[in-house]
N, CA and C atoms as a LAMMPS dump frame, in Angstrom:
ITEM: TIMESTEP
0
ITEM: NUMBER OF ATOMS
675
ITEM: BOX BOUNDS ff ff ff
-5.0000000000000000e+02 5.0000000000000000e+02
-5.0000000000000000e+02 5.0000000000000000e+02
-5.0000000000000000e+02 5.0000000000000000e+02
ITEM: ATOMS id mol type element x y z
1 1 1 N -119.086 121.068 -155.003
2 1 2 C -119.627 120.1 -155.923
3 1 3 C -118.758 120.194 -157.226
4 2 1 N -118.152 118.665 -157.514
5 2 2 C -117.236 118.506 -158.582
6 2 3 C -118.061 118.484 -159.693
7 3 1 N -117.084 119.206 -160.777
8 3 2 C -117.647 119.371 -162.279
9 3 3 C -117.964 117.901 -162.885
10 4 1 N -119.472 117.766 -163.434
11 4 2 C -119.797 116.558 -164.176
12 4 3 C -119.697 115.225 -163.132
13 5 1 N -119.72 115.745 -161.614
14 5 2 C -120.232 114.298 -160.748
15 5 3 C -121.512 113.898 -160.626
16 6 1 N -121.817 113.144 -159.968
17 6 2 C -123.064 112.383 -160.255
18 6 3 C -124.158 113.357 -159.475
19 7 1 N -123.643 114.344 -158.349
20 7 2 C -124.426 115.326 -157.789
21 7 3 C -124.625 116.408 -158.324
22 8 1 N -123.451 116.963 -159.478
23 8 2 C -123.6 118.076 -160.336
24 8 3 C -124.621 117.703 -161.249
25 9 1 N -124.386 116.459 -161.765
26 9 2 C -125.223 115.959 -163.183
27 9 3 C -126.879 115.695 -162.531
28 10 1 N -127.106 115.224 -161.438
29 10 2 C -128.238 115.252 -161.018
30 10 3 C -128.928 116.377 -160.773
31 11 1 N -128.164 117.493 -160.326
32 11 2 C -128.744 118.86 -160.164
33 11 3 C -129.028 119.415 -161.502
34 12 1 N -128.261 119.408 -162.418
35 12 2 C -128.362 120.001 -163.616
36 12 3 C -129.671 119.245 -164.054
37 13 1 N -129.935 118.178 -164.172
38 13 2 C -131.401 117.271 -164.628
39 13 3 C -132.388 117.607 -164.119
40 14 1 N -132.167 117.815 -162.599
41 14 2 C -133.545 118.815 -161.851
42 14 3 C -133.694 120.21 -162.222
43 15 1 N -132.611 120.962 -162.703
44 15 2 C -132.905 122.182 -163.254
45 15 3 C -133.699 121.962 -164.494
46 16 1 N -133.099 121.234 -165.728
47 16 2 C -133.706 121.029 -166.802
48 16 3 C -135.166 120.516 -166.759
49 17 1 N -135.709 119.8 -165.714
50 17 2 C -136.958 119.484 -165.686
51 17 3 C -138.066 120.741 -165.088
52 18 1 N -137.199 121.124 -163.99
53 18 2 C -138.077 122.583 -163.528
54 18 3 C -138.13 123.4 -164.676
55 19 1 N -137.201 123.627 -165.702
56 19 2 C -137.648 124.552 -166.451
57 19 3 C -138.529 123.953 -167.346
58 20 1 N -138.586 122.966 -167.835
59 20 2 C -139.297 122.528 -168.69
60 20 3 C -140.894 122.644 -168.401
61 21 1 N -141.024 122.428 -167.022
62 21 2 C -142.19 122.244 -166.716
63 21 3 C -142.811 123.838 -166.029
64 22 1 N -141.886 124.537 -165.653
65 22 2 C -142.29 125.989 -165.131
66 22 3 C -142.032 127.065 -166.163
67 23 1 N -140.924 126.88 -167.026
68 23 2 C -140.651 127.871 -167.977
69 23 3 C -141.359 128.001 -169.169
70 24 1 N -142.008 126.876 -169.268
71 24 2 C -142.767 126.528 -170.694
72 24 3 C -144.009 127.237 -170.648
73 25 1 N -144.849 127.468 -169.393
74 25 2 C -145.923 127.955 -169.077
75 25 3 C -145.46 129.566 -169.365
76 26 1 N -144.62 130.008 -168.816
77 26 2 C -144.073 131.306 -169.014
78 26 3 C -143.849 131.892 -170.311
79 27 1 N -143.567 130.878 -171.229
80 27 2 C -143.219 131.321 -172.516
81 27 3 C -144.407 131.797 -173.724
82 28 1 N -145.719 131.213 -172.772
83 28 2 C -146.874 131.46 -173.613
84 28 3 C -147.221 133.081 -173.522
85 29 1 N -146.591 133.606 -172.53
86 29 2 C -146.549 135.215 -172.259
87 29 3 C -145.95 136.081 -173.456
88 30 1 N -144.977 135.376 -174.228
89 30 2 C -144.409 136.137 -175.301
90 30 3 C -145.333 135.847 -176.251
91 31 1 N -145.902 134.752 -176.627
92 31 2 C -146.639 135.031 -177.79
93 31 3 C -147.882 135.771 -177.601
94 32 1 N -148.653 135.56 -176.621
95 32 2 C -149.61 136.695 -175.944
96 32 3 C -149.378 137.996 -176.047
97 33 1 N -148.097 138.532 -175.515
98 33 2 C -148.112 140.06 -175.734
99 33 3 C -147.422 140.291 -177.016
100 34 1 N -147.225 139.374 -178.05
101 34 2 C -146.947 140.074 -179.388
102 34 3 C -147.966 139.691 -180.339
103 35 1 N -149.074 139.112 -179.87
104 35 2 C -149.992 138.552 -181.042
105 35 3 C -150.846 139.766 -181.804
106 36 1 N -150.731 141.121 -181.351
107 36 2 C -151.269 142.111 -182.233
108 36 3 C -150.157 142.67 -183.052
109 37 1 N -148.979 142.565 -183.198
110 37 2 C -148.016 143.156 -183.784
111 37 3 C -148.118 142.127 -185.315
112 38 1 N -147.509 143.155 -186.168
113 38 2 C -147.276 142.558 -187.903
114 38 3 C -146.543 141.263 -187.515
115 39 1 N -146.527 140.496 -188.514
116 39 2 C -145.738 139.133 -188.465
117 39 3 C -144.277 139.305 -188.505
118 40 1 N -143.675 140.347 -189.235
119 40 2 C -142.38 140.49 -189.341
120 40 3 C -141.86 140.95 -188.197
121 41 1 N -142.601 141.761 -187.081
122 41 2 C -142.113 142.205 -186.206
123 41 3 C -142.21 141.254 -184.736
124 42 1 N -143.036 140.455 -185.005
125 42 2 C -143.467 139.289 -183.722
126 42 3 C -142.108 138.741 -183.14
127 43 1 N -141.112 137.978 -184.529
128 43 2 C -140.099 137.597 -184.081
129 43 3 C -139.053 138.254 -183.383
130 44 1 N -138.946 139.753 -183.861
131 44 2 C -137.964 140.536 -183.004
132 44 3 C -138.347 140.78 -181.695
133 45 1 N -139.664 141.073 -181.34
134 45 2 C -140.387 141.216 -180.219
135 45 3 C -140.078 139.84 -179.179
136 46 1 N -140.079 138.76 -179.953
137 46 2 C -139.819 137.48 -178.921
138 46 3 C -138.629 137.32 -178.714
139 47 1 N -137.688 137.589 -179.541
140 47 2 C -136.268 137.597 -179.486
141 47 3 C -135.768 138.643 -178.209
142 48 1 N -136.141 139.695 -178.348
143 48 2 C -135.677 140.647 -177.472
144 48 3 C -136.431 140.768 -176.217
145 49 1 N -137.777 140.588 -176.289
146 49 2 C -138.424 140.325 -175.174
147 49 3 C -137.983 139.251 -174.266
148 50 1 N -137.354 138.267 -175.019
149 50 2 C -137.048 137.052 -173.914
150 50 3 C -135.61 137.245 -173.484
151 51 1 N -134.896 137.994 -174.506
152 51 2 C -133.608 138.406 -173.829
153 51 3 C -133.487 139.273 -172.705
154 52 1 N -134.506 140.309 -172.526
155 52 2 C -134.595 141.109 -171.573
156 52 3 C -135.178 140.272 -170.169
157 53 1 N -135.875 139.136 -170.651
158 53 2 C -136.531 138.139 -169.592
159 53 3 C -135.446 137.414 -168.896
160 54 1 N -134.807 137.071 -169.58
161 54 2 C -133.714 135.822 -169.323
162 54 3 C -132.793 137.042 -168.383
163 55 1 N -132.355 137.866 -168.949
164 55 2 C -131.378 138.882 -168.155
165 55 3 C -131.831 139.104 -166.606
166 56 1 N -133.023 139.535 -166.648
167 56 2 C -133.725 139.857 -165.365
168 56 3 C -133.69 138.394 -164.629
169 57 1 N -133.945 137.441 -165.195
170 57 2 C -134.241 136.446 -164.608
171 57 3 C -132.555 135.679 -163.789
172 58 1 N -131.837 136.014 -164.586
173 58 2 C -130.522 135.573 -164.221
174 58 3 C -129.761 136.296 -163.135
175 59 1 N -130.039 137.793 -163.286
176 59 2 C -129.545 138.637 -161.847
177 59 3 C -130.183 138.139 -160.831
178 60 1 N -131.89 137.851 -160.982
179 60 2 C -132.55 137.6 -159.821
180 60 3 C -132.095 136.215 -159.365
181 61 1 N -132.008 135.09 -160.353
182 61 2 C -131.768 133.9 -159.677
183 61 3 C -130.029 133.804 -158.929
184 62 1 N -129.291 134.432 -159.538
185 62 2 C -128.055 134.609 -158.742
186 62 3 C -128.066 135.01 -157.389
187 63 1 N -128.908 136.243 -157.515
188 63 2 C -129.287 137.15 -156.111
189 63 3 C -129.667 136.084 -155.248
190 64 1 N -130.463 135.099 -155.428
191 64 2 C -131.284 134.256 -154.613
192 64 3 C -130.28 133.413 -154.115
193 65 1 N -129.354 132.599 -155.109
194 65 2 C -128.679 131.69 -154.721
195 65 3 C -127.404 132.186 -153.785
196 66 1 N -127.073 133.434 -153.72
197 66 2 C -126.45 134.434 -152.736
198 66 3 C -127.417 134.372 -151.399
199 67 1 N -128.486 134.813 -151.405
200 67 2 C -129.333 135.084 -150.352
201 67 3 C -129.555 133.851 -149.554
202 68 1 N -129.694 132.433 -150.225
203 68 2 C -130.065 131.669 -149.505
204 68 3 C -128.87 131.029 -148.574
205 69 1 N -127.642 131.735 -148.585
206 69 2 C -126.281 131.157 -148.018
207 69 3 C -126.585 132.209 -146.622
208 70 1 N -127.602 132.923 -146.384
209 70 2 C -127.897 133.795 -145.01
210 70 3 C -128.878 132.388 -144.004
211 71 1 N -128.155 132.386 -143.216
212 71 2 C -128.852 131.413 -142.203
213 71 3 C -130.468 131.774 -142.075
214 72 1 N -131.142 130.626 -142.13
215 72 2 C -132.662 130.63 -142.048
216 72 3 C -133.398 130.829 -143.399
217 73 1 N -132.63 131.268 -144.157
218 73 2 C -133.379 131.553 -145.592
219 73 3 C -133.707 130.414 -146.444
220 74 1 N -132.824 129.014 -146.387
221 74 2 C -132.527 127.479 -147.073
222 74 3 C -134.063 127.336 -146.315
223 75 1 N -134.361 127.325 -145.237
224 75 2 C -135.617 126.808 -144.508
225 75 3 C -136.666 127.089 -145.046
226 76 1 N -136.757 128.745 -145.088
227 76 2 C -138.102 129.708 -145.63
228 76 3 C -138.065 129.263 -147.106
229 77 1 N -136.948 129.363 -147.857
230 77 2 C -137.147 129.089 -149.295
231 77 3 C -137.645 127.734 -149.664
232 78 1 N -137.246 126.651 -148.823
233 78 2 C -137.881 125.375 -148.736
234 78 3 C -139.183 125.309 -148.57
235 79 1 N -139.756 125.701 -147.537
236 79 2 C -140.972 125.897 -147.45
237 79 3 C -142.069 126.37 -148.437
238 80 1 N -141.217 127.594 -148.847
239 80 2 C -142.059 128.235 -150.07
240 80 3 C -142.232 127.438 -151.3
241 81 1 N -141.062 126.484 -151.315
242 81 2 C -140.792 125.723 -152.712
243 81 3 C -141.65 124.439 -152.609
244 82 1 N -142.028 123.956 -151.131
245 82 2 C -143.111 123.16 -150.808
246 82 3 C -144.414 123.289 -151.607
247 83 1 N -144.67 124.746 -151.286
248 83 2 C -146.077 125.526 -151.698
249 83 3 C -146.116 125.487 -153.217
250 84 1 N -144.784 126.137 -153.761
251 84 2 C -144.758 126.109 -155.297
252 84 3 C -145.205 124.578 -155.839
253 85 1 N -144.847 123.581 -155.417
254 85 2 C -144.669 122.391 -155.8
255 85 3 C -146.331 121.826 -155.797
256 86 1 N -146.728 121.974 -154.493
257 86 2 C -148.384 121.682 -154.195
258 86 3 C -149.172 122.573 -155.387
259 87 1 N -149.006 123.928 -155.356
260 87 2 C -149.984 124.963 -156.556
261 87 3 C -149.49 124.212 -157.858
262 88 1 N -148.48 123.88 -158.277
263 88 2 C -148.244 123.017 -159.577
264 88 3 C -149.192 122.077 -160.204
265 89 1 N -149.59 121.257 -158.811
266 89 2 C -150.33 119.774 -159.152
267 89 3 C -151.784 120.435 -159.213
268 90 1 N -152.075 121.527 -158.261
269 90 2 C -153.908 121.692 -158.04
270 90 3 C -154.184 123.192 -158.635
271 91 1 N -153.305 123.873 -159.334
272 91 2 C -153.967 125.207 -160.201
273 91 3 C -153.917 125.053 -161.952
274 92 1 N -154.682 125.482 -161.992
275 92 2 C -154.472 125.951 -163.548
276 92 3 C -154.032 126.942 -163.817
277 93 1 N -153.237 127.405 -164.523
278 93 2 C -152.571 128.441 -164.927
279 93 3 C -153.319 129.134 -166.032
280 94 1 N -153.639 130.415 -165.834
281 94 2 C -154.285 131.44 -166.737
282 94 3 C -153.377 132.113 -167.572
283 95 1 N -153.676 132.726 -168.669
284 95 2 C -152.608 133.29 -169.386
285 95 3 C -153.393 134.593 -169.802
286 96 1 N -153.928 135.555 -168.786
287 96 2 C -154.665 136.837 -169.122
288 96 3 C -153.626 137.923 -169.164
289 97 1 N -152.988 137.903 -170.316
290 97 2 C -152.084 138.795 -170.496
291 97 3 C -152.288 139.765 -171.717
292 98 1 N -152.194 141.097 -171.598
293 98 2 C -152.722 141.943 -172.626
294 98 3 C -151.616 142.038 -173.784
295 99 1 N -152.055 142.162 -175.133
296 99 2 C -151.081 142.327 -176.24
297 99 3 C -150.56 143.531 -176.12
298 100 1 N -149.482 143.754 -176.879
299 100 2 C -148.91 145.006 -176.785
300 100 3 C -149.192 145.948 -177.892
301 101 1 N -149.339 147.339 -178.192
302 101 2 C -149.819 147.562 -178.923
303 101 3 C -148.411 148.363 -180.215
304 102 1 N -147.279 148.3 -179.548
305 102 2 C -146.053 148.522 -180.586
306 102 3 C -144.955 147.628 -179.9
307 103 1 N -143.933 147.9 -180.397
308 103 2 C -142.393 146.99 -180.319
309 103 3 C -142.548 147.163 -179.157
310 104 1 N -142.01 148.111 -178.49
311 104 2 C -141.476 148.668 -177.086
312 104 3 C -142.448 147.873 -176.043
313 105 1 N -143.848 148.462 -175.999
314 105 2 C -144.919 148.103 -175.447
315 105 3 C -145.033 146.559 -175.183
316 106 1 N -144.871 145.762 -176.201
317 106 2 C -144.872 144.172 -176.261
318 106 3 C -143.761 143.484 -175.222
319 107 1 N -142.447 144.272 -175.563
320 107 2 C -141.225 143.775 -174.959
321 107 3 C -141.317 144.341 -173.431
322 108 1 N -141.816 145.478 -173.35
323 108 2 C -142.208 145.84 -171.7
324 108 3 C -143.254 144.829 -171.06
325 109 1 N -144.154 144.458 -171.913
326 109 2 C -145.282 143.448 -171.098
327 109 3 C -144.579 141.99 -170.967
328 110 1 N -143.714 141.574 -171.902
329 110 2 C -143.144 140.342 -171.795
330 110 3 C -142.161 140.309 -170.684
331 111 1 N -141.349 141.447 -170.435
332 111 2 C -140.234 141.53 -169.399
333 111 3 C -140.857 141.592 -167.91
334 112 1 N -142.055 142.275 -167.668
335 112 2 C -143.04 142.346 -166.569
336 112 3 C -143.62 141.178 -166.092
337 113 1 N -144.381 140.555 -167.135
338 113 2 C -145.04 139.442 -166.639
339 113 3 C -144.311 138.174 -166.708
340 114 1 N -143.066 138.126 -167.444
341 114 2 C -142.11 137.397 -167.038
342 114 3 C -141.474 137.253 -165.799
343 115 1 N -141.431 138.389 -165.451
344 115 2 C -140.544 138.537 -163.961
345 115 3 C -141.76 138.261 -162.977
346 116 1 N -142.858 138.429 -163.154
347 116 2 C -143.858 138.256 -162.061
348 116 3 C -144.201 136.581 -162.17
349 117 1 N -144.284 136.056 -163.313
350 117 2 C -144.853 134.61 -163.269
351 117 3 C -143.402 133.864 -162.901
352 118 1 N -142.286 134.274 -163.158
353 118 2 C -141.03 133.44 -162.988
354 118 3 C -140.274 133.52 -161.788
355 119 1 N -141.066 134.001 -160.677
356 119 2 C -140.462 133.953 -159.18
357 119 3 C -140.222 132.408 -158.844
358 120 1 N -141.486 131.56 -159.343
359 120 2 C -141.444 130.229 -158.827
360 120 3 C -140.248 129.375 -159.354
361 121 1 N -139.72 129.784 -160.531
362 121 2 C -138.866 129.465 -161.643
363 121 3 C -137.475 129.999 -160.603
364 122 1 N -137.403 131.028 -160.506
365 122 2 C -136.228 131.531 -159.918
366 122 3 C -135.8 130.693 -158.821
367 123 1 N -136.739 130.628 -157.702
368 123 2 C -136.584 130.043 -156.211
369 123 3 C -136.313 128.338 -156.47
370 124 1 N -137.082 127.678 -157.386
371 124 2 C -136.837 126.404 -157.605
372 124 3 C -135.271 126.217 -158.543
373 125 1 N -135.01 126.985 -159.139
374 125 2 C -133.784 126.745 -159.826
375 125 3 C -132.275 127.084 -158.983
376 126 1 N -132.608 128.159 -158.176
377 126 2 C -131.559 128.477 -157.16
378 126 3 C -131.402 127.273 -155.892
379 127 1 N -132.574 126.972 -155.624
380 127 2 C -132.491 125.433 -154.829
381 127 3 C -131.916 124.626 -155.374
382 128 1 N -132.197 124.261 -156.512
383 128 2 C -131.692 122.915 -157.098
384 128 3 C -130.008 123.081 -157.444
385 129 1 N -129.721 124.486 -157.611
386 129 2 C -128.399 124.703 -157.88
387 129 3 C -127.345 124.25 -156.781
388 130 1 N -127.798 124.31 -155.276
389 130 2 C -127.092 124.244 -154.12
390 130 3 C -126.03 124.899 -154.014
391 131 1 N -125.974 126.263 -154.364
392 131 2 C -124.919 127.284 -154.191
393 131 3 C -123.998 127.43 -155.349
394 132 1 N -124.287 126.812 -156.343
395 132 2 C -123.593 126.68 -157.849
396 132 3 C -123.764 127.683 -158.612
397 133 1 N -123.2 128.671 -158.849
398 133 2 C -123.273 129.614 -159.999
399 133 3 C -123.429 129.11 -161.297
400 134 1 N -122.398 127.983 -161.348
401 134 2 C -122.307 127.467 -162.774
402 134 3 C -123.67 126.942 -163.409
403 135 1 N -124.305 126.149 -162.067
404 135 2 C -125.399 125.283 -162.347
405 135 3 C -126.547 126.281 -162.879
406 136 1 N -126.519 127.691 -162.132
407 136 2 C -127.461 128.74 -162.366
408 136 3 C -127.076 129.074 -163.972
409 137 1 N -126.037 129.235 -164.377
410 137 2 C -126.062 129.69 -165.752
411 137 3 C -126.006 128.561 -166.769
412 138 1 N -125.991 127.742 -166.656
413 138 2 C -126.278 126.301 -167.468
414 138 3 C -127.619 126.21 -167.141
415 139 1 N -128.412 126.005 -166.262
416 139 2 C -129.98 126.062 -166.411
417 139 3 C -130.478 127.143 -167.089
418 140 1 N -130.104 128.247 -166.926
419 140 2 C -130.406 129.563 -167.971
420 140 3 C -130.304 129.227 -169.431
421 141 1 N -129.088 128.949 -169.485
422 141 2 C -128.83 128.823 -171.282
423 141 3 C -129.756 127.552 -171.493
424 142 1 N -130.195 126.562 -170.557
425 142 2 C -130.951 125.272 -171.53
426 142 3 C -132.223 126.013 -171.292
427 143 1 N -132.553 127.081 -170.649
428 143 2 C -134.145 127.591 -170.602
429 143 3 C -134.247 128.351 -171.683
430 144 1 N -133.394 128.923 -172.1
431 144 2 C -133.381 130.127 -173.309
432 144 3 C -134.39 129.498 -174.685
433 145 1 N -133.656 128.375 -175.051
434 145 2 C -134.276 127.553 -176.055
435 145 3 C -135.906 127.159 -175.89
436 146 1 N -136.086 126.75 -174.394
437 146 2 C -137.062 126.157 -173.87
438 146 3 C -138.03 127.458 -174.186
439 147 1 N -137.831 128.467 -173.678
440 147 2 C -138.704 129.692 -173.77
441 147 3 C -138.962 130.203 -175.052
442 148 1 N -138.047 130.474 -175.872
443 148 2 C -138.267 131.007 -177.203
444 148 3 C -138.897 130.027 -178.186
445 149 1 N -138.556 128.786 -178.439
446 149 2 C -139.121 127.871 -179.196
447 149 3 C -140.174 126.766 -178.793
448 150 1 N -139.955 126.198 -177.565
449 150 2 C -140.395 125.077 -177.026
450 150 3 C -141.892 125.217 -176.464
451 151 1 N -142.347 126.468 -176.337
452 151 2 C -143.579 126.566 -175.518
453 151 3 C -144.822 125.785 -176.08
454 152 1 N -144.98 125.817 -177.322
455 152 2 C -145.98 124.618 -178.027
456 152 3 C -145.756 123.66 -177.679
457 153 1 N -144.507 123.069 -178.038
458 153 2 C -144.241 121.731 -177.895
459 153 3 C -144.251 121.054 -176.459
460 154 1 N -143.94 122.059 -175.573
461 154 2 C -144.114 121.728 -174.019
462 154 3 C -145.74 121.479 -173.711
463 155 1 N -146.544 122.449 -174.294
464 155 2 C -147.75 122.538 -173.74
465 155 3 C -148.522 121.203 -174.427
466 156 1 N -148.036 120.807 -175.48
467 156 2 C -148.655 119.522 -176.265
468 156 3 C -148.354 118.393 -175.47
469 157 1 N -147.162 118.317 -174.982
470 157 2 C -146.482 117.199 -174.209
471 157 3 C -147.266 117.096 -172.805
472 158 1 N -147.735 118.403 -172.098
473 158 2 C -148.18 118.41 -170.818
474 158 3 C -149.609 118.004 -171.176
475 159 1 N -150.094 118.428 -172.229
476 159 2 C -151.619 117.704 -172.543
477 159 3 C -151.761 116.392 -172.814
478 160 1 N -150.843 115.736 -173.351
479 160 2 C -150.913 114.313 -173.662
480 160 3 C -150.395 113.522 -172.822
481 161 1 N -149.39 114.054 -171.867
482 161 2 C -148.771 113.196 -170.812
483 161 3 C -148.835 114.316 -169.477
484 162 1 N -150.167 114.362 -168.902
485 162 2 C -149.951 114.897 -167.671
486 162 3 C -149.31 114.52 -166.441
487 163 1 N -148.642 113.212 -166.808
488 163 2 C -147.741 112.658 -165.485
489 163 3 C -146.388 113.944 -165.452
490 164 1 N -146.339 114.506 -166.398
491 164 2 C -145.115 115.469 -166.937
492 164 3 C -145.402 116.569 -165.46
493 165 1 N -146.226 117.077 -165.403
494 165 2 C -146.606 117.842 -164.158
495 165 3 C -146.44 117.052 -162.947
496 166 1 N -146.828 116.107 -162.734
497 166 2 C -146.75 115.31 -161.64
498 166 3 C -145.314 114.959 -161.188
499 167 1 N -144.387 114.645 -162.23
500 167 2 C -143.066 114.528 -162.148
501 167 3 C -142.109 115.84 -161.871
502 168 1 N -142.563 116.766 -162.208
503 168 2 C -142.19 118.111 -161.931
504 168 3 C -142.175 118.639 -160.839
505 169 1 N -143.733 118.309 -160.147
506 169 2 C -144.123 118.79 -158.881
507 169 3 C -143.178 117.742 -157.706
508 170 1 N -142.848 116.752 -158.141
509 170 2 C -142.043 115.731 -157.221
510 170 3 C -140.723 116.515 -157.043
511 171 1 N -140.238 116.865 -158.159
512 171 2 C -138.59 117.162 -158.154
513 171 3 C -138.67 118.437 -157.393
514 172 1 N -139.691 119.423 -157.72
515 172 2 C -139.557 120.464 -156.654
516 172 3 C -139.934 120.274 -155.324
517 173 1 N -140.66 119.358 -155.097
518 173 2 C -140.858 118.957 -153.57
519 173 3 C -139.456 118.296 -153.222
520 174 1 N -138.689 117.668 -154.13
521 174 2 C -137.394 116.989 -153.475
522 174 3 C -136.468 118.027 -153.551
523 175 1 N -136.639 118.998 -154
524 175 2 C -135.474 120.03 -154.153
525 175 3 C -135.962 120.834 -153.005
526 176 1 N -137.162 121.075 -152.288
527 176 2 C -137.517 121.749 -151.262
528 176 3 C -136.718 120.968 -150.311
529 177 1 N -137.062 119.808 -150.103
530 177 2 C -136.653 118.779 -148.826
531 177 3 C -135.437 119.014 -148.69
532 178 1 N -134.624 119.045 -149.742
533 178 2 C -133.077 119.06 -149.729
534 178 3 C -132.78 120.574 -149.042
535 179 1 N -133.36 121.621 -149.473
536 179 2 C -132.832 122.772 -149.15
537 179 3 C -133.054 122.921 -147.444
538 180 1 N -134.471 122.474 -147.155
539 180 2 C -134.659 122.271 -145.838
540 180 3 C -133.466 121.851 -144.81
541 181 1 N -133.354 120.236 -145.159
542 181 2 C -132.406 119.657 -144.336
543 181 3 C -130.775 120.181 -144.442
544 182 1 N -130.747 120.68 -145.365
545 182 2 C -129.283 121.722 -145.578
546 182 3 C -129.043 122.954 -144.66
547 183 1 N -130.605 123.403 -143.879
548 183 2 C -130.437 124.71 -143.11
549 183 3 C -129.714 124.433 -141.929
550 184 1 N -128.763 125.354 -141.868
551 184 2 C -127.751 125.098 -140.8
552 184 3 C -128 125.085 -139.387
553 185 1 N -129.441 125.921 -139.117
554 185 2 C -130.165 125.901 -137.866
555 185 3 C -130.681 124.406 -137.61
556 186 1 N -130.929 123.646 -138.311
557 186 2 C -131.67 122.412 -138.09
558 186 3 C -130.908 121.062 -138.81
559 187 1 N -129.485 121.445 -139.293
560 187 2 C -128.788 120.393 -140.116
561 187 3 C -128.379 119.319 -138.932
562 188 1 N -128.193 119.445 -137.742
563 188 2 C -127.752 118.177 -136.948
564 188 3 C -128.794 117.441 -136.957
565 189 1 N -129.92 117.826 -136.784
566 189 2 C -131.066 116.853 -136.486
567 189 3 C -131.197 115.794 -137.883
568 190 1 N -130.771 115.992 -138.732
569 190 2 C -130.585 115.422 -140.065
570 190 3 C -129.415 114.439 -140.451
571 191 1 N -128.274 114.479 -139.417
572 191 2 C -127.231 113.855 -139.55
573 191 3 C -127.108 112.389 -140.05
574 192 1 N -128.504 111.78 -139.165
575 192 2 C -128.775 110.486 -139.55
576 192 3 C -129.301 110.166 -140.918
577 193 1 N -128.607 109.486 -141.601
578 193 2 C -129.049 109.449 -143.076
579 193 3 C -130.667 108.858 -143.1
580 194 1 N -130.968 107.883 -142.299
581 194 2 C -132.405 107.338 -142.27
582 194 3 C -133.628 108.485 -141.76
583 195 1 N -133.264 109.469 -140.992
584 195 2 C -133.998 110.471 -140.723
585 195 3 C -133.945 111.431 -142.076
586 196 1 N -132.678 111.645 -142.419
587 196 2 C -132.578 112.828 -143.824
588 196 3 C -133.607 112.156 -144.783
589 197 1 N -133.171 111.229 -145.231
590 197 2 C -133.888 110.528 -146.498
591 197 3 C -135.322 110.53 -146.454
592 198 1 N -135.596 109.89 -144.962
593 198 2 C -137.304 109.471 -144.814
594 198 3 C -137.649 110.724 -144.745
595 199 1 N -137.406 111.835 -144.332
596 199 2 C -137.911 113.14 -144.246
597 199 3 C -138.338 113.803 -145.627
598 200 1 N -137.109 113.666 -146.586
599 200 2 C -137.107 114.15 -147.979
600 200 3 C -138.325 113.094 -148.635
601 201 1 N -138.262 111.804 -148.244
602 201 2 C -139.511 111.018 -148.555
603 201 3 C -140.848 111.274 -148.583
604 202 1 N -141.072 111.733 -147.183
605 202 2 C -142.275 112.387 -146.844
606 202 3 C -142.662 113.342 -147.138
607 203 1 N -141.482 114.36 -147.63
608 203 2 C -141.933 115.659 -148.057
609 203 3 C -142.673 115.575 -149.717
610 204 1 N -142.091 114.8 -150.435
611 204 2 C -142.373 114.56 -151.735
612 204 3 C -143.531 113.617 -151.668
613 205 1 N -143.838 112.223 -151.033
614 205 2 C -144.996 111.827 -150.777
615 205 3 C -146.145 112.701 -150.471
616 206 1 N -145.854 113.573 -149.574
617 206 2 C -147.241 114.465 -148.904
618 206 3 C -147.749 115.468 -149.888
619 207 1 N -146.45 116.043 -150.758
620 207 2 C -147.038 116.816 -151.728
621 207 3 C -147.743 116.305 -152.966
622 208 1 N -147.532 115.117 -153.3
623 208 2 C -148.187 114.357 -154.262
624 208 3 C -149.366 113.843 -153.777
625 209 1 N -149.539 113.3 -152.44
626 209 2 C -150.609 112.85 -152.118
627 209 3 C -151.761 114.058 -152.082
628 210 1 N -151.56 114.852 -151.089
629 210 2 C -152.732 116.019 -151.163
630 210 3 C -152.705 117.044 -152.242
631 211 1 N -151.648 117.105 -153.325
632 211 2 C -151.873 117.759 -154.734
633 211 3 C -153.094 116.89 -155.447
634 212 1 N -152.472 115.649 -155.538
635 212 2 C -153.608 114.841 -156.454
636 212 3 C -154.804 114.606 -155.877
637 213 1 N -154.856 114.353 -154.668
638 213 2 C -156.226 114.374 -153.79
639 213 3 C -156.697 115.619 -153.977
640 214 1 N -156.271 116.807 -154.064
641 214 2 C -157.034 117.926 -154.432
642 214 3 C -157.345 118.218 -155.565
643 215 1 N -156.764 117.898 -156.588
644 215 2 C -156.623 118.099 -158.051
645 215 3 C -158.022 117.15 -158.503
646 216 1 N -158.282 115.762 -157.878
647 216 2 C -158.894 114.689 -157.831
648 216 3 C -160.435 115.407 -157.6
649 217 1 N -160.435 116.176 -156.833
650 217 2 C -161.871 116.489 -156.151
651 217 3 C -162.063 117.808 -157.116
652 218 1 N -161.654 118.314 -157.628
653 218 2 C -161.707 119.613 -158.526
654 218 3 C -162.993 119.615 -159.392
655 219 1 N -163.002 118.528 -160.268
656 219 2 C -164.003 118.431 -161.221
657 219 3 C -165.561 118.158 -160.392
658 220 1 N -165.283 117.562 -159.602
659 220 2 C -166.728 117.203 -158.912
660 220 3 C -167.23 118.43 -158.224
661 221 1 N -166.431 119.278 -157.642
662 221 2 C -167.109 120.779 -157.193
663 221 3 C -167.651 121.415 -158.066
664 222 1 N -166.786 121.366 -159.529
665 222 2 C -167.076 122.195 -160.438
666 222 3 C -168.508 121.72 -160.976
667 223 1 N -168.93 120.41 -161.167
668 223 2 C -170.215 119.993 -161.304
669 223 3 C -171.339 120.317 -160.568
670 224 1 N -171.046 120.299 -159.268
671 224 2 C -171.742 120.465 -158.196
672 224 3 C -172.409 121.831 -158.282
673 225 1 N -171.806 122.919 -158.539
674 225 2 C -172.023 124.167 -158.864
675 225 3 C -172.413 124.376 -160.171
C-alpha cells in the first residue's frame, strides 16, 4: 500500500472513525477509575493509565495484524467484526467500573478494563490497516488524544447525533467484508468485481438493516415489561 495513496488515506480515515466510535466509550473507564482520587492526582492517573492502556493496545493490535496473515484468520476475524458492528448498533454499553482507592490501583483498573473493553477496537483497527503496521501506529497516535481528552466531547456528539453510531457500524461492517473477501481460501470467488463489491454492500446493508430493526424494537419491549 503506497504512502498517502487513496487506499492508504481511506484506510486511515476508517481507523480514525473506528477510534472515534469505539475508543471514546473506553475513555470513560479512565474517569470512572480515577473519580475517588484527589484532583491533583487524577491528572497523573489519567496520563499514566492511558500510557499503559495504549501500550498494551499497541502490542495487541500489532500481534493481531500479524496473526491475520495466517490462512483462515481473516475470515474468522471478518465474521467476528460483523458481530461487533451489529452489537455497536443494538447494545447500550454500561460503565460499571470500580474506582481505584489509590494511585496504582486506579492505573491497574484502567489498564485491565481498557484491555477487556478494547478487544473490539483492536480487531477493527487491525482489519482496517490491511496488514500495514504504519497505519496501526498512526491509528494509535490518533487515538491517544481521543482517549485522554476527547471522551466527553465524543459522548456529547453521539448523544446529539446518534447517526455517528450508525456510520461507525457501517464502517466496521465494510471493514469486516473487506477482510472476508481477502481471505486466501475464498479469494478466487471474489475475483469478479461485481461479486466482490456486491458482497461488501450486502454485508453493510444487512448489519444496518437488522441492527436498526433490533434497536427500533427495544423501547417497545421495555415498555411491555
